[in-house]
Every structure is written in C-alpha cells, then in structure tokens.
C-alpha positions as CSV (number, residue, x, y, z in Angstrom):
1,M,-18.9,-20.0,33.3
2,K,-17.9,-16.6,32.1
3,Y,-15.1,-18.2,30.1
4,S,-17.4,-20.7,28.4
5,F,-19.8,-18.0,27.4
6,Y,-17.0,-16.1,25.7
7,A,-15.8,-19.3,24.0
8,L,-19.3,-20.0,22.8
9,M,-19.6,-16.4,21.4
10,M,-16.3,-16.7,19.6
11,A,-17.3,-20.1,18.1
12,L,-20.6,-18.6,16.8
13,S,-18.7,-15.6,15.5
14,L,-16.3,-17.9,13.5
15,I,-19.2,-20.0,12.1
16,S,-20.9,-16.8,11.1
17,C,-17.8,-15.6,9.2
18,E,-17.4,-18.9,7.4
19,N,-20.9,-18.7,6.1
20,N,-20.5,-15.2,4.8
21,D,-22.0,-14.9,1.3
22,N,-19.8,-12.0,0.3
23,T,-17.3,-12.9,-2.4
24,I,-14.0,-11.4,-3.3
25,D,-14.0,-9.8,-6.8
26,D,-12.1,-11.8,-9.3
27,P,-9.0,-9.8,-10.1
28,R,-8.7,-11.2,-13.7
29,P,-10.0,-8.8,-16.4
30,V,-13.3,-9.7,-18.0
31,D,-13.2,-10.0,-21.7
32,K,-15.1,-7.3,-23.5
33,S,-17.8,-8.3,-25.8
34,L,-17.9,-5.1,-27.9
35,Y,-15.0,-3.1,-29.3
36,L,-15.3,0.2,-31.2
37,F,-12.2,1.1,-33.2
38,Q,-11.2,4.4,-34.7
39,F,-8.8,4.8,-37.7
40,K,-5.4,6.0,-36.7
41,S,-2.8,5.4,-39.5
42,Y,-1.9,3.5,-42.6
43,A,1.2,1.7,-43.9
44,V,2.0,0.4,-47.4
45,K,3.5,-3.0,-46.8
46,N,4.6,-3.8,-50.3
47,T,4.0,-2.8,-53.9
48,V,4.8,-5.1,-56.9
49,L,4.7,-4.1,-60.6
50,Y,5.2,-6.3,-63.6
51,K,5.4,-4.6,-67.0
52,G,5.6,-6.0,-70.6
53,S,7.0,-6.8,-73.0
54,N,9.0,-9.3,-70.9
55,G,7.0,-9.1,-67.6
56,E,9.9,-7.4,-65.8
57,K,9.3,-7.1,-62.1
58,S,9.9,-4.0,-59.9
59,T,8.9,-2.7,-56.5
60,P,8.1,1.0,-57.0
61,D,7.9,3.3,-54.0
62,E,4.7,4.6,-52.5
63,S,4.4,7.7,-54.6
64,Y,3.8,5.5,-57.6
65,L,0.4,4.5,-56.2
66,N,-1.0,8.0,-56.7
67,N,-1.1,7.3,-60.5
68,Y,-3.7,4.6,-59.8
69,W,-5.4,5.2,-56.4
70,S,-5.5,8.8,-55.3
71,L,-7.3,8.0,-52.0
72,Y,-5.5,4.9,-50.8
73,Q,-4.1,6.7,-47.7
74,E,-7.6,7.0,-46.2
75,P,-9.7,3.8,-45.6
76,A,-13.2,3.6,-46.9
77,W,-14.3,3.0,-43.3
78,K,-13.3,5.4,-40.4
79,K,-14.7,3.2,-37.6
80,I,-15.0,-0.6,-37.0
81,S,-17.0,-2.4,-34.4
82,L,-16.2,-5.9,-33.4
83,D,-19.1,-7.6,-31.5
84,H,-18.0,-10.9,-30.0
85,K,-21.4,-11.6,-28.5
86,N,-23.2,-11.5,-31.9
87,K,-20.1,-12.5,-33.9
88,T,-20.4,-9.5,-36.2
89,I,-18.0,-6.9,-37.5
90,K,-19.3,-3.7,-38.8
91,L,-17.4,-1.2,-41.0
92,F,-18.6,2.4,-40.7
93,S,-17.9,5.0,-43.4
94,E,-18.7,8.7,-43.5
95,T,-21.9,7.8,-45.5
96,S,-24.2,5.1,-44.4
97,S,-24.4,3.8,-48.0
98,T,-21.0,2.1,-47.6
99,D,-21.5,0.6,-44.2
100,F,-21.1,-3.1,-44.1
101,T,-21.8,-5.8,-41.6
102,Y,-20.3,-9.4,-41.7
103,S,-20.4,-12.4,-39.5
104,F,-16.9,-13.4,-38.4
105,T,-14.7,-16.0,-36.8
106,I,-11.3,-15.5,-35.2
107,V,-8.4,-18.0,-35.8
108,N,-5.5,-17.0,-33.6
109,D,-5.6,-13.2,-34.1
110,S,-6.8,-13.4,-37.7
111,V,-10.4,-12.2,-38.4
112,L,-12.2,-14.1,-41.1
113,I,-15.5,-12.9,-42.6
114,K,-18.2,-14.5,-44.7
115,E,-19.0,-12.4,-47.8
116,N,-20.9,-12.7,-51.0
117,N,-22.3,-16.2,-50.1
118,N,-18.8,-17.5,-50.4
119,N,-18.3,-20.8,-48.6
120,K,-14.6,-20.0,-47.9
121,P,-14.1,-17.2,-45.4
122,S,-12.1,-14.1,-46.4
123,Y,-9.3,-12.8,-44.3
124,I,-10.0,-9.2,-43.4
125,G,-7.4,-8.3,-40.7
126,D,-6.0,-8.9,-37.3
127,F,-7.5,-8.3,-33.9
128,N,-5.2,-7.7,-30.9
129,K,-7.1,-8.0,-27.6
130,N,-4.1,-7.0,-25.5
131,T,-3.7,-3.6,-27.2
132,S,-7.4,-3.1,-28.1
133,S,-6.5,-2.6,-31.7
134,F,-7.5,-3.8,-35.1
135,T,-5.5,-3.9,-38.4
136,L,-7.6,-3.9,-41.5
137,K,-5.8,-5.5,-44.5
138,R,-6.6,-4.1,-47.9
139,T,-5.1,-4.9,-51.3
140,Y,-5.4,-2.9,-54.5
141,R,-5.0,-4.6,-57.9
142,Y,-4.6,-3.2,-61.4
143,V,-4.2,-5.3,-64.6
144,K,-3.9,-4.0,-68.2
145,K,-3.7,-6.2,-71.2
146,V,-3.3,-4.5,-74.5
147,P,-4.8,-6.0,-77.7
148,R,-3.0,-8.9,-79.3
149,N,-4.6,-8.3,-82.7
150,D,-7.2,-6.1,-84.4
151,Q,-10.1,-8.2,-83.0
152,D,-9.0,-7.9,-79.3
153,A,-10.1,-5.1,-77.1
154,L,-8.1,-3.3,-74.5
155,L,-8.7,-5.0,-71.1
156,I,-8.2,-3.1,-67.8
157,T,-9.3,-4.2,-64.4
158,K,-8.9,-2.1,-61.2
159,S,-10.1,-3.4,-57.9
160,A,-9.8,-3.4,-54.1
161,H,-10.2,-6.4,-51.8
162,F,-9.9,-7.4,-48.2
163,G,-6.7,-9.4,-47.3
164,T,-3.4,-9.4,-49.2
165,T,-2.3,-10.1,-52.7
166,Q,0.6,-12.4,-53.6
167,F,1.9,-13.6,-56.9
168,E,-0.5,-16.6,-57.0
169,N,-3.6,-14.5,-56.2
170,I,-3.2,-12.2,-59.3
171,F,-1.6,-14.4,-61.9
172,G,-3.8,-17.1,-63.3
173,N,-6.7,-15.0,-64.5
174,I,-5.9,-12.5,-67.2
175,F,-2.2,-13.5,-67.3
176,T,-1.2,-16.9,-66.2
177,T,2.4,-16.0,-65.9
178,P,4.5,-12.9,-66.4
179,S,5.9,-14.5,-69.6
180,E,2.5,-13.9,-71.2
181,M,3.0,-10.2,-70.9
182,I,4.4,-9.8,-74.4
183,K,3.2,-6.3,-75.3
184,A,4.9,-3.1,-74.0
185,G,1.7,-1.8,-72.5
186,D,0.9,-4.9,-70.5
187,Q,0.9,-4.3,-66.8
188,V,0.1,-6.0,-63.5
189,L,0.3,-4.0,-60.3
190,W,-0.7,-4.6,-56.7
191,T,-0.1,-3.1,-53.3
192,N,-0.9,-4.4,-49.8
193,I,-1.9,-1.7,-47.3
194,E,-2.6,-2.0,-43.5
195,Y,-5.0,0.4,-41.8
196,S,-4.5,0.6,-38.1
197,Y,-7.4,1.2,-35.7
198,K,-7.4,1.8,-32.0
199,E,-10.2,1.9,-29.4
C-alpha cells in the first residue's frame, strides 16, 4: 500500500512537470529593429579624371581632390539611424537643417532609398547586420565645358550624390564621350568615397 502511494505521487509529479508552462529561452539572437550608427572613417575608393583636348584619362591620387572638395573627408552626416520596424533611414548632421529621412528597402546588403519622388530607388550604401555597421556610399562629380565659340558660355557643374559613379553615369549629359572634349580646359572628374559607420 505504501509502495502504491509513492508510485501514485511520483506519477502525479511527472504529470505536473510535463504540464509546466515555463519555456526555455530561445538561444538565437533576436534581430534588432533599430540601429544607431556613428561615423568612424572614410576611404577614397577611386578617382577618375578626363581632360581635354583629347579626353585623356588619368587616376589622380587623393590629394588632388582638395582642389575641388575641401571637406570630402568628413561626411555631411555624423550619425545614421536604420529603423527596420518603420522602414526609415535617417541621416543626422551637426545642424538639424541638413537632417534627412528616407524610406528604404534592403536587397541582400544593399540599402535602397526613395528620394525626390523618383520611381527608381537610389543606392545609398551597405548594411551589415553581423558587424552592426553601415557603409554610406557618396560620389562627387565635377564637369567643365569651355566655350566652343563666342556665343557659348562656360559651363561648370559640381555635385554630390548617393551611390557610386561609373563612366556611363557621367558621360551622356554634357559630354557624350571623352572624344567630345576637344578644348584644353574641358574636364570630367569624379570620385567614389565610402564613409564607415559603427554602432
């Protein structure tokens, strides 16, 4: 009788343990929904220069950029937040007048934003979840077209964009090809810079 009482108590104890509502914590890391990145460093990835009168191509070193962009080493934005829940990326500067917020999508590690009511998303950089880092891609462009005759005016454009510049991005507007750079003062210059941010 004593033995059956203990057997019954053991059985009840086992049933009680099986119905325990306590769960073991999932050891897998939970994906964060909000990242706040701080600027750490920059790297000039490539610089390309075409000069007239024959559109000769060269790849000047980084010091050449100081002639055109004195502040290229510092990004316009010191901090970046990436909000996965609301699908927004915000770029923070030292002054609130240059803070920007965009909606974004991620394809592989590439971050694409919607800007200026453009239907085609713009590539802004790369997000690495494993290292909690973000690489902002910026490209700087300078084009100079000297007058072809007395009626023409000197044309100079200088701009900065998200993403990267390649030959096909810059030729096709002012100059269709380097062979159109027939004057000694004609010039096409671009550089691609990566700004690294870490959490």
